[in-house]
SEKE-350898 format. One line per field, with one value per residue (C-alpha): x, y, z. Coordinates in steps of 0.02 Angstrom, whole numbers, plus 32768, in hexadecimal, padded with zeros to 4 digits. Layout:
N
X = [X|...]
Y = [Y|...]
Z = [Z|...]
END
This chain:
858
X = [7623|76DA|76E6|770F|7792|77E8|77E8|7836|78BE|78E8|7901|795B|79D8|7994|7986|78F2|7902|7854|77D8|7733|76A9|76B9|766F|7635|767F|761F|7584|7536|74B4|741B|7447|73F5|7430|7429|7415|7491|7517|7540|7549|75C8|759D|7621|7646|76CD|76E9|776B|77B0|7785|77DA|7764|76C9|7652|75B0|750F|7489|73D5|7409|7499|7553|75A8|763B|76E6|7724|76A3|76E6|7764|77BB|7844|7883|78EA|7918|78C6|7956|78FF|78C7|793A|78A5|7890|7808|77C4|775E|76FE|769A|762D|75D9|751F|74E6|743E|7430|7443|73B7|7344|7361|7332|727B|7255|71D4|7240|72C1|736D|73D6|7485|74DC|758C|75C9|766F|76D9|7750|779A|7704|767A|7619|75B7|7534|7517|7472|7417|742E|73AC|73DA|7355|7353|7332|72B4|7238|71A7|7182|70CA|7087|6FFA|6FA7|6FDA|6FB1|6F1B|6F0B|6E93|6E4C|6E35|6DFF|6E76|6E92|6E46|6E9D|6F05|6F1A|6F82|6F82|7017|7038|70E5|710E|712F|71E7|726C|72A0|7201|720F|721C|71B1|71DC|7177|71A7|7151|7174|7206|7257|7263|71DE|7224|7192|71DC|7207|7151|70D7|703D|7085|7095|709D|7029|705F|70FD|70A0|700E|7032|6FC0|6FB6|6F45|6F26|6F41|6F96|6FA0|7058|7027|6FE6|7056|7084|70A2|70FE|7114|71C2|71E0|7291|72F3|73A4|7385|731D|72B5|7207|719C|70E0|7070|706F|6FD9|6FA7|6F6B|6F0E|6EE8|6E61|6E0D|6D55|6D2D|6CD6|6C82|6CCF|6C6D|6BED|6C24|6BC3|6B27|6B44|6AF2|6A40|6A46|69D3|6982|694A|69BA|6A5D|6ADC|6B5A|6BD7|6C47|6CDB|6D01|6DA3|6D81|6DD0|6DF4|6DD6|6E79|6EB1|6E08|6DA2|6CE9|6CB9|6C4D|6B91|6B1C|6B24|6BB9|6B4D|6AA3|6A2F|6993|691B|6952|68AF|683E|67DA|67AE|6814|67A9|6836|687D|67E7|67EC|68A3|688E|6828|68A9|6936|68D9|68C0|6977|69B2|694C|6993|6A45|6A2D|69EB|6A80|6AFC|6AA6|6AB6|6B6F|6B93|6B3B|6BA5|6C45|6C16|6BF2|6C96|6CFA|6CA3|6CCB|6D80|6D8F|6D4A|6DCD|6E5D|6EBD|6E8D|6E1A|6D5F|6D2E|6C7E|6C5C|6BAE|6BEA|6BA3|6AF5|6B08|6B79|6BFA|6C72|6C4D|6CC8|6D3C|6D3B|6DDD|6DFB|6EB3|6EEC|6F6D|6F9D|7053|70C8|7159|71BA|71D3|7275|726F|7268|72CF|7364|73EE|744B|7505|750E|74D2|747F|74A7|742E|7372|7314|7260|7235|71EB|728C|722D|717E|716F|7131|7076|7032|6F88|6F39|6EF5|6E4F|6E6C|6DC1|6DE0|6DF5|6DD4|6E4A|6DC1|6D7A|6DD6|6D7A|6CD0|6C92|6CBB|6C40|6C85|6CE9|6D6B|6DD9|6E8E|6EEB|6FA1|7008|708F|7027|703C|7008|707B|70A8|7108|7187|7137|718E|719C|7146|719C|71AE|714C|7092|701C|6F61|6EDA|6F48|6FB0|7052|70B7|70D2|717D|71D1|7133|70C8|701A|7019|6F6C|6ECE|6E55|6D9D|6D44|6D58|6D57|6D9C|6E0D|6EB7|6EC5|6F72|6FBC|704B|70E1|7153|7210|7278|72CA|7378|7412|7431|73A4|7348|7353|72A6|71F6|7153|709E|6FEF|6F87|6ED1|6E56|6E84|6F37|6FC9|7082|7119|71C3|726F|72AF|7341|735A|72F2|728C|71CF|7137|7089|6FF6|6F62|6EB9|6E4D|6EE0|6EBC|6E10|6D98|6D9B|6E4C|6EF2|6FA5|7041|70B7|7171|7204|72BC|735D|73FA|7490|74C4|7572|757B|75DA|7533|74EA|74E1|7533|7557|75E6|75BD|7526|7533|74B7|7477|7407|73FB|7397|72E9|7278|71BE|7141|70FB|70FD|704E|7014|6F6C|6F48|6ECB|6F40|6FFC|7060|70D7|7189|7204|72BE|734D|73DA|7485|7486|749E|740E|7415|745E|7433|74D2|7484|7418|73BF|735C|72ED|731E|72D0|732F|72F0|7348|7400|73F0|73BD|7344|730D|725D|7265|72D3|729A|7295|722E|7174|7129|707D|70BA|711C|7133|71D1|71D8|728E|72BB|7361|737A|72F4|7288|71CF|719A|70EB|70F4|7079|70E8|7143|71FD|72AB|72CB|735E|7390|7429|747E|74EC|7558|7541|75DD|7667|75FD|7588|759C|7561|7550|75C5|75A5|7645|764D|76D9|76CA|7746|7768|77F9|7874|784D|78FC|7954|791D|796E|7925|788C|7847|77EB|7782|7747|76B7|7685|75DC|754E|74DF|7449|7402|741B|74D5|74F6|748F|7508|7596|7536|7513|75C9|760A|758E|75CE|7682|7657|767C|764A|7619|7695|7653|75B3|75B7|75CF|75A3|7621|75F3|765F|7667|7677|771B|7787|77EB|780A|77D5|7857|7841|78C5|78DB|791E|7950|7974|79CA|7A77|7AAC|7A1C|79F3|7A50|7A11|7A5C|7ACC|7A8A|79D5|79A2|7959|78F5|78A1|780E|7811|7787|7738|7734|76CE|7666|7630|7633|75B1|759E|7612|7638|76E1|7747|77F6|7842|78C4|791B|795B|79BA|79CB|7A6F|7A1F|797F|7969|7947|788C|785D|786F|785B|787F|7831|77FD|7804|77A0|77B7|77A6|783F|7812|7768|770C|7755|7705|7757|7720|775A|7782|7786|775F|778F|77D9|77A2|76F4|766C|75F8|7665|7628|75BF|750B|74B0|7433|73FE|735C|73B4|734A|72A7|7236|7197|718F|70DA|7038|6F90|6EEC|6EC7|6F57|6FD2|6F93|6F8D|6EEC|6E58|6E0C|6D63|6DB5|6E25|6D8D|6D37|6DD1|6DE0|6D28|6D36|6DD2|6DBC|6D24|6D4F|6D19|6CF7|6D5B|6DF4|6DE2|6E12|6E9E|6F1C|6F04|6F17|6FBA|6FF9|6FD4|702A|70C2|70A4|708B|7104|70DA|701F|7000|7022|6F96|6F20|6F2C|6EF6|6E43|6E4A|6ED5|6EB4|6EC3|6F6C|6FA7|6F78|6FD5|7070|7055|7045|70E9|713E|7109|713A|7155|70CB|70AB|70A0|6FE2|6FF0|702F|6F95|6F21|6F76|6F64|6EAB|6E96|6EEA|6E7A|6DE3|6E16|6E38|6D89|6D22|6CC7|6C8D|6C6A|6C20|6BE9|6C08|6CB0|6CFB|6CA3|6D16|6DB5|6DAC|6E31|6ECB|6EC2|6F21|6F3B|6FB3|6FB5|704A|703C|702A|70C8|7132]
Y = [2E87|2E6F|2DC8|2D66|2DE2|2DD4|2D18|2D1C|2D92|2D1E|2C8B|2CEB|2C7E|2BD6|2B51|2ADE|2A31|2A3D|2AC9|2A96|2AE4|2ACF|2A2E|2A27|299D|29D6|2A44|2A9D|2A35|2A68|2A94|2ABE|2B3C|2AF3|2B73|2BFF|2B98|2BCF|2B4E|2B38|2B29|2ADA|2AD3|2A78|2A80|2A5E|2AAE|2B53|2BFA|2C3C|2C06|2C7E|2C68|2CBE|2CC3|2CFB|2D46|2DAF|2D8D|2D65|2DDA|2D93|2DAE|2D32|2CA5|2C26|2BD1|2B55|2AFA|2A63|2A03|2961|28E4|2883|290D|2998|2A0F|2A8F|2A64|2AFA|2AEC|2B7E|2B8C|2C11|2C20|2C47|2C87|2C7F|2D3D|2D3B|2CBD|2D19|2DBF|2D76|2D90|2D44|2CD6|2C3C|2BF9|2C45|2BF8|2BFA|2BB4|2BB2|2BFE|2BBB|2C0E|2BC3|2C05|2BC5|2C0A|2BED|2B61|2B6C|2AEF|2AB9|2B28|2AFC|2B3A|2B6F|2B65|2B80|2ADC|2ADA|2A6A|2AB4|2A73|2A47|29B1|29D6|2937|28CF|2815|27ED|275D|26D3|262D|25A2|24ED|245F|244B|24F7|2581|2609|26AD|2736|27DC|2852|28F0|2933|29EB|2A58|2A58|2A6E|29F0|298D|2928|286D|280B|2776|2722|26F1|266B|2677|26EC|266D|2680|261F|25BE|25CC|2569|24D1|24B0|2477|24BA|2568|25E7|26A2|2702|27A4|2799|27D4|2766|26C6|2634|258D|2521|2498|24D2|245B|2466|2492|252D|2580|260D|26C4|2703|27A3|27F5|283F|28BD|28EF|2948|298A|2A15|29CA|293A|2949|28D0|28C9|28AA|27F3|278B|26F7|2661|25D4|2531|24DA|2430|241A|237E|22E7|2251|21A6|2104|20D1|2049|1FA6|1FA7|1F74|1EDE|1EFC|1F3A|1F1A|1FC1|1F7A|1FEB|1FE4|206A|2091|211F|2177|21ED|2292|2253|2247|22C3|230A|23C7|242A|24DF|251C|24B5|2496|2407|237B|239C|2320|22A3|2239|21AC|215E|20E9|2085|2008|1F59|1EF9|1F3C|1F9F|1F07|1F40|1FA8|1FC6|2045|20BA|20B8|20DC|2168|21CD|21AF|21E4|2282|22AD|2294|22EA|2384|238A|2377|23FF|2476|2456|246F|2513|2555|2524|2576|2615|261D|2601|2686|2708|26E0|26EE|2791|27DE|27A7|27F0|2896|289C|285B|28FC|291C|29AC|29C1|2A4A|2A90|2AFD|2B33|2BBF|2B6A|2B86|2C31|2C86|2CA5|2C43|2BFC|2BE0|2B49|2AD8|2A79|29E1|29B9|2905|28DD|2830|2809|27EE|2779|27BF|286B|288C|28DF|2998|29BD|295A|29D0|299B|29B4|2A0A|2AAF|2B05|2BBC|2BF7|2BFC|2BBE|2BEE|2B53|2AC6|2A70|2A10|2A15|2A46|29CC|29C5|2A43|2A83|2AF6|2B9B|2BD6|2C7D|2CCD|2D87|2DC5|2D8C|2D66|2D84|2E22|2E92|2E44|2E98|2E0A|2D8A|2DB6|2D3A|2D2B|2CA1|2C6B|2C4E|2BC2|2BC6|2B79|2B52|2AC5|2A2B|2979|28EA|2882|27E5|27A4|272F|26B0|26F7|268D|2654|26E7|268E|26B3|2620|2631|25F9|25AF|2542|2574|24E8|24E7|253B|2522|24D9|2575|255D|25E0|25CD|2564|255A|257D|254F|25A7|2655|262F|26A4|2679|2652|2672|2625|2696|2652|26B2|26BF|26A7|274B|274F|27AC|27DE|2846|27FC|2868|2833|2842|27EF|2802|27D7|286B|2878|28FD|296D|297F|29A5|29C7|2953|2987|2938|296E|29E7|29F9|2A90|2A20|2A13|29E9|2A34|29CF|2A48|2A25|29D7|29A9|28F0|28AF|287F|27C9|27BC|27B1|27B9|2783|2811|281E|2896|2869|28CB|28A7|291B|2920|2949|29D7|2965|2911|29AF|2989|29E2|2A8E|2A88|2B38|2AFA|2AC1|2A7B|2AFE|2A87|29CE|2963|2946|28B8|28B1|282E|27B2|27B3|27BD|282C|2875|2921|29A5|2A36|2A4E|2A26|2AA8|2A6D|2AD4|2ABB|2B12|2B53|2BA4|2C2A|2CE0|2D2A|2DDE|2E13|2DD3|2D6F|2CC4|2C68|2BEB|2B5C|2AD3|2A2C|2980|28DE|286F|27C8|27FB|28AA|294F|29B1|2A64|2A81|2B3E|2BD1|2C26|2CCD|2C95|2C88|2BDA|2B8B|2ADE|2B0D|2B9D|2BCE|2C4F|2C6F|2CB6|2CDD|2C2F|2BC2|2BA9|2B7D|2B17|2AE9|2A3F|29CC|2938|28C9|28AE|28E4|299F|2A11|2AC7|2AE5|2B89|2BD6|2C69|2CFD|2D55|2D48|2DA3|2D0E|2CC1|2C2A|2C29|2BB9|2B8E|2B85|2B20|2AE3|2A49|2A04|2961|2914|28A7|27F7|27BA|2846|2884|292D|2940|29A2|29AA|2A3C|2A11|2A9F|2A82|2AEA|2AB0|2AF7|2B63|2AEF|2A94|29EC|2A06|2A3F|29B0|2937|2989|2985|28CA|28A3|290A|28BE|2810|2843|28A6|2951|29F7|2A95|2B18|2BB7|2BF2|2BC5|2C57|2C7A|2CA2|2CDB|2C77|2CCC|2C7B|2CD4|2C34|2C5C|2BD8|2BCD|2BD3|2B96|2BC5|2BBC|2C57|2C95|2BEA|2C05|2BC2|2BAF|2B3A|2AE4|2AA2|2A7E|2A14|2A78|2AAC|2A89|2B34|2B63|2AEF|2B12|2AD6|2AF3|2B5A|2AC4|2A62|2AEA|2B25|2A89|29F7|29F0|2935|292E|29B7|2A0A|29EC|2A13|29EA|2A38|29C5|2A1E|29DC|2A2E|2A26|29FC|29AF|2A4C|2AAF|2A97|2B34|2B4F|2BF8|2C1C|2C5C|2C02|2C6F|2C39|2CA7|2CA3|2CE8|2D9B|2D7E|2D7C|2D41|2CFE|2CE3|2C58|2C82|2BE9|2BED|2B47|2ACB|2A2B|29C6|2A09|29DF|2A5F|2AED|2AD0|2B5D|2B34|2B37|2AB0|2A45|29ED|2953|28E2|291F|2892|28EC|28EE|290A|2960|2938|2992|2A42|2A47|2A4A|2AF3|2B9F|2BCA|2B5B|2B03|2B5A|2C06|2BD4|2BA0|2C45|2CAA|2C43|2C57|2D13|2D31|2CAC|2D0A|2D9B|2E43|2EE3|2F42|2ED3|2E76|2DCB|2D4D|2DBC|2E42|2DBE|2D84|2E37|2E5D|2DBC|2DEB|2D57|2DBD|2D6E|2CEC|2D04|2C9C|2C01|2C28|2C55|2BA1|2B5A|2B2A|2B94|2C17|2C5B|2BAF|2B91|2C3E|2C15|2B6F|2BCD|2C48|2BB7|2B6D|2C17|2C4A|2BD3|2C48|2C52|2D0B|2D01|2D01|2DBB|2DD6|2D81|2DE1|2E84|2E5D|2E38|2ED4|2F3D|2EF4|2F18|2FCE|2FEA|2FB0|2FE1|306E|3005|2F58|2F60|3005|2FCA|2F77|2FEB|2F82|2EF2|2F58|2FAF|2F44|2EED|2E30|2DED|2D3F|2CEB|2CDE|2CB4|2BF9|2C12|2C79|2BF7]
Z = [4A48|4A20|4A77|49DC|49A9|4A4F|4A3E|4990|49CB|4A58|49E3|4958|48FD|4937|48B2|48AF|4867|481D|4800|484F|48B3|4970|49B4|4A69|4AD0|4B6A|4B6F|4C04|4C5F|4CC3|4D75|4E1B|4E9B|4F4B|4FD5|4FAD|4F59|4EA6|4E1B|4D90|4CD7|4C6B|4BAF|4B4F|4A92|4A0A|49A5|49F9|49FA|4A7F|4AE0|4B33|4B94|4B69|4BF1|4BD3|4B2B|4B72|4B69|4C0E|4C2E|4C04|4CB6|4CF8|4C8B|4CCA|4C38|4C16|4B7D|4B4E|4AB1|4A7C|4A74|49E8|4972|49A8|49B3|4A3B|4AB9|4B19|4BBA|4C08|4CAA|4CFA|4DA4|4DB2|4E5C|4EB1|4EA9|4DEC|4DD8|4E51|4DF9|4D4E|4D20|4C78|4C22|4C3D|4CB6|4CC5|4C38|4BF2|4B57|4B10|4A6D|4A2A|499F|4920|487E|481E|488D|492E|4981|4A0A|4A95|4ADF|4B59|4C10|4C8C|4D3D|4DC3|4E80|4ED8|4F67|4FBD|501C|50C9|50C4|5065|4FED|502E|50C4|50CC|5139|51B2|5182|51BA|513D|514C|5128|506C|504E|4FED|5041|4FE3|5031|4FD5|4FDE|4F7E|4FA7|4FC3|4F2D|4EFF|4E7A|4E42|4E60|4EFF|4EFB|4F74|4FDF|5067|5117|517D|5238|520F|519A|50DF|5080|4FEC|4F76|4EE6|4F50|4F82|4EFD|4F57|4F79|4EED|4ECE|4E5B|4E08|4E70|4F0B|4F3E|4F9E|4F74|4FCC|4F61|4FE3|5095|510D|51CB|51BA|5156|51F5|522F|5225|5174|514A|50A1|5088|4FFD|4FCC|4F47|4F3D|4FBB|5048|508A|50D5|5138|5134|51C7|51FB|51C5|5230|51CC|5225|51CD|5231|522C|5251|52B4|5269|52BA|52B1|529D|5320|5397|53A5|5410|54C4|5516|554E|5601|5695|566B|55C6|555B|54FB|54C9|5444|5430|53B2|53BB|5366|5319|525F|5259|5305|530F|530C|5314|534E|52D5|52F4|5367|5325|5320|536F|53FF|5429|546C|544C|54AC|5480|54CD|54A9|54D3|544E|54D0|5539|55CE|5648|56C6|564F|5664|5721|5725|56AA|5726|57AE|5739|570B|57C2|57F0|5752|5780|582F|57EF|576D|57F3|5863|57D4|57A7|5859|5861|57B9|57F1|5890|582C|57AC|5833|588B|57E9|57BD|5866|5857|57A9|57E6|5870|5806|5817|58CC|589D|5887|580F|580F|5777|5741|56D0|5637|567F|56CC|564E|56D6|5742|57ED|5879|5872|590B|5926|5994|599B|5996|5A1A|59E4|5A03|5970|5994|5900|594A|59A6|5A50|5A2A|5AC4|5A80|5A49|59AA|59A4|58FB|58B6|5826|5812|578B|5794|56FA|56E8|5685|56EE|5721|57A5|57EC|58A2|5924|593D|59BB|59ED|596D|59A9|5967|5912|5915|5927|5875|57C5|5735|56B8|5707|568D|55F9|55E4|5575|55FA|5682|56FD|579A|57A4|5830|5802|5856|5888|57FE|587C|58C4|5859|5866|5885|57EE|57CB|5750|56D4|566A|55BB|5538|549A|5422|539A|5398|5396|5371|53EB|5471|53FD|5450|549C|5556|5571|5618|5661|5646|5601|5578|5532|5534|54A2|54C2|5421|537B|53C5|5471|54D2|5519|55D1|5616|56B2|56E9|5746|57BA|57AB|5845|587B|5831|5868|57B4|5769|56D6|563A|5604|5646|5619|564D|5613|55D6|55AA|5573|5607|55C8|563A|5645|5634|5679|5673|571F|572F|5674|563F|55CC|55D6|556C|5580|553D|552E|557A|54F4|5485|549E|5470|54FA|5533|54ED|5547|5507|5562|5534|5555|5548|5545|5530|54CE|54CE|5417|53DB|535D|52E7|52C1|5275|51BA|512A|516F|51EB|5227|528A|533F|53BC|5435|5497|54BD|5445|548C|5456|547B|5445|5425|5366|5320|53AF|537C|53C4|538D|53B8|53C8|5464|54AF|54CA|552F|550D|5568|54F9|5511|5489|54B7|5453|548F|53E7|533A|5325|530C|5290|5301|52B7|52FA|52AF|52B4|52A5|5219|5225|522F|51E8|5234|51C7|51DD|521E|5222|524E|52ED|5290|51FC|51DF|51DC|51E3|5217|52B4|532D|538E|5418|5443|54EE|553F|558B|553E|54A5|54A3|540C|53D3|537F|532A|5301|5380|5363|5399|5394|53BC|53A9|533C|5318|5293|52C6|5251|528E|530F|5390|539E|544A|54AC|5568|55CA|567E|56E4|5784|57F5|5863|58DF|5939|599C|593E|597B|594E|59AB|5A57|5A34|5986|594D|589C|584A|57B2|5742|56CA|5632|55F0|558A|55F7|55FA|5691|563B|561A|56CD|5712|56BF|571E|57C2|57B0|578B|581C|5894|5869|5891|592E|58E5|5931|58D6|5915|58C4|5876|57BC|5745|5691|5609|555A|54E2|5438|538F|5367|5358|53F7|547B|5531|55BB|566E|56EE|57AA|5801|58AE|58F9|59A3|5978|5A2D|5A54|59AF|5918|586A|57E1|576C|56C0|56F1|572F|5684|5616|556F|5507|544B|53FE|53A8|544A|549E|540C|53B0|5428|54B0|54CD|5565|55E4|55CE|566A|56A7|5750|57C1|583E|58DA|5970|5A1A|5A76|5B1E|5B60|5BC8|5B29|5B1D|5ABC|5A01|59AE|58F6|5855|57B8|571B|5684|55EC|5532|54DB|54A5|54F6|559C|5642|56E1|578B|5800|58B0|591B|59D8|5A29|5AAE|5A6A|5B00|5B2D|5AB1|5B00|5ABF|5A0C|59C5|59FA|5953|592F|589C|5874|5834|58A1|5856|581B|57E9|572D|56FE|5728|56DC|56DA|5714|5791|5700|56C4|5710|56B4|56E6|564E|565D|565E|55CE|5569|558B|5558|54B9|548F|54A4|543D|53B6|5377|5303|5348|52EA|536C|5354|53FA|53B7|53CD|5374|53F9|5481|5432|5427|54DD|5512|54A7|5433|5398|531B|5297|52AE|5212|527A|52F4|5267|5228|52D1|52FA|5398|538B|5439|5489|5434|546B|551F|5513|54DE|556C|55E8|55A9|55AF|565F|56EA|577E|5802|57E4|5728|5727|5749|5698|5650|56C5|5694|55DC|55EE|5657|55D2|554B|55B8|55D4|551D|54EC|5583|5528|5496|54DA|5587|55D5|5687|566E|56F2|5775|5743|5749|57F2|5842|57FD|580E|58A3|5864|58DA|5997|5A02|59E1|5927|591E|5973]
END
């Protein structure tokens, strides 16, 4: 090879104090490559003329070595140190019977020495647990065993346990132990051991959380001692009683069996008055029982009728018997809602962009019966006619007080803020919620809460572009959950590790923890990334304690989560509650985020001749602009020009804001303030607070009531937008008449009114497409026609792929006319298969469905 020769030539003439073989002072150690970061292997030996690495049996080229040497001050011997880099690509390209390995070979005048082998492996941790812990119920002093098998990973993941989101110190508790490093064992369960348990697996590259397991430690009731017999009464009997307090049933434990009281004759049978009274008691007892039965029957009928009209709509559907769909008969509830603002009131601020996500539900209006054409006519297998109801008509809803984010089993939650969160009904009782109503606030609440049952529904944080769809049937029957959503605007400085990532959306939390659903929910999040070109790597992340961990990249395949990225929003199918956000990493300098530019004005209260212009540059999301609107409303500001959008590129150049064309004869402006600048990092990475700059102008005379000028907002070497100002500084009515929905209070819909597709029709579509068909007419074709044809492996893992696809479609399509796209897709499927499935399918396709009438389109 010639390497040794080169080494000897380099050290020609050196004198060694002793002739020995090289001895390694430092040998290469096993290493792991994290993500795409190369690792360094290091060797150090003395005395050594040269040191070279050998990897997988082949010498590493001399140019790849980094070496240095120095003299040992004690022995006077030369100490040589050599390092090499090993990249991820090198390890991936190696295909051998063992792991990628390297060792060092050191030369001296007497010969060579070899170091130990060091293996290099790529570190990873898969996302799905091989076994999640399962919830359980155990009696007091029973044994709790929670099994957890972490995801496959290199190095092998270590496991820790969380109880109610706090780390569980296993060693500090004598009754809690771990078996095989994974299983959690509580040898004698205590009441305090009830809670939500989560298995957390971590290694050097990532941390994963399992599904949360709810553990309930219950106490069955036991009878206490009998009391003493009472004194013999005039009825010739005596009584005694006992209480179910030894122990008292807790956490849903079984009540005591048997009677709580006893009575017996105290005269030895000599008293005859007892017999006479017995017949009278029997007579009156029978009459009382009959009256109670009648009252209970009346109450039950009343409650049943109220439950049927809970949503203000009666639905008559006999399709299960006839194989088709009958007409729906609707009776609209007109009950007044004191929370709703007068729709005729005209707000003083504006919103310039239209978002198709449900920023706010419309006020409740009469629903029109759409009975002319069928949504399901195009499907030959669905021989039914359905009547589609205007999705624009929505029910009124109320703000509810959000329950504490911790989940409590069987109504064990404490009463927060005076709200009755749950009531226990026996061992298997259901929760009964008593909602409370918030007072209407001038500042919008960035949270929403509502109670959902088996019928599902939709939860919306008003004016923020954030919504959550709970599918019909996702919650078990006879079960209710109080669900909530809240928003936090995170600063990009909180993104861990990689400083290249920034937040592209607010952080959205939904819960409660421990939420048990049979199918995923669909969350819609507005974002500010310009996704027209492939200049971003966008990831969905979840906050675990104080760290943000990746759930998935929106471009990758995953079976645990699904992301559908659109131009202004992202629809995410989730199965675990928590706090989520979209973050992005720019792949090049062409990557851009959308900024919304707005200019507001108001008189200077300290100067009758003064007028202030405030220019805002915020992320182009409804939530970010809503923060500006709220602030300006409090200071009496007016929107002076329709907001505009600027694409701010990741090219490290700053943003300049300048005022131009101010009429100098009528107005003056402070010197050196006509141009202001934001640094690139201020605009790119920080999105917690709106960026704002102000221009203070002063008119020379009170007679100058008009102001005209331009505001230029431009990125250096980038895009520029001009905001044209022409306004009266004394007449409020001259403000540009755009409107905002900042006074919206409707945050939720439940039941069938929350969905465009009636549940019965949805079930029939799912039943048709979930079944594999020899002609290919299955859920994959439905996904393709609805343009949801990426990451199909996720839907394949669902119990009803078609139902999940329709949930995603419901979240994606919020406009009144969007049902046409579904009707067209079904019609296209019907045409494609009309020759092979149903001979007379043409009868169903003669006319295109006219789904919405005038009221439905409003």
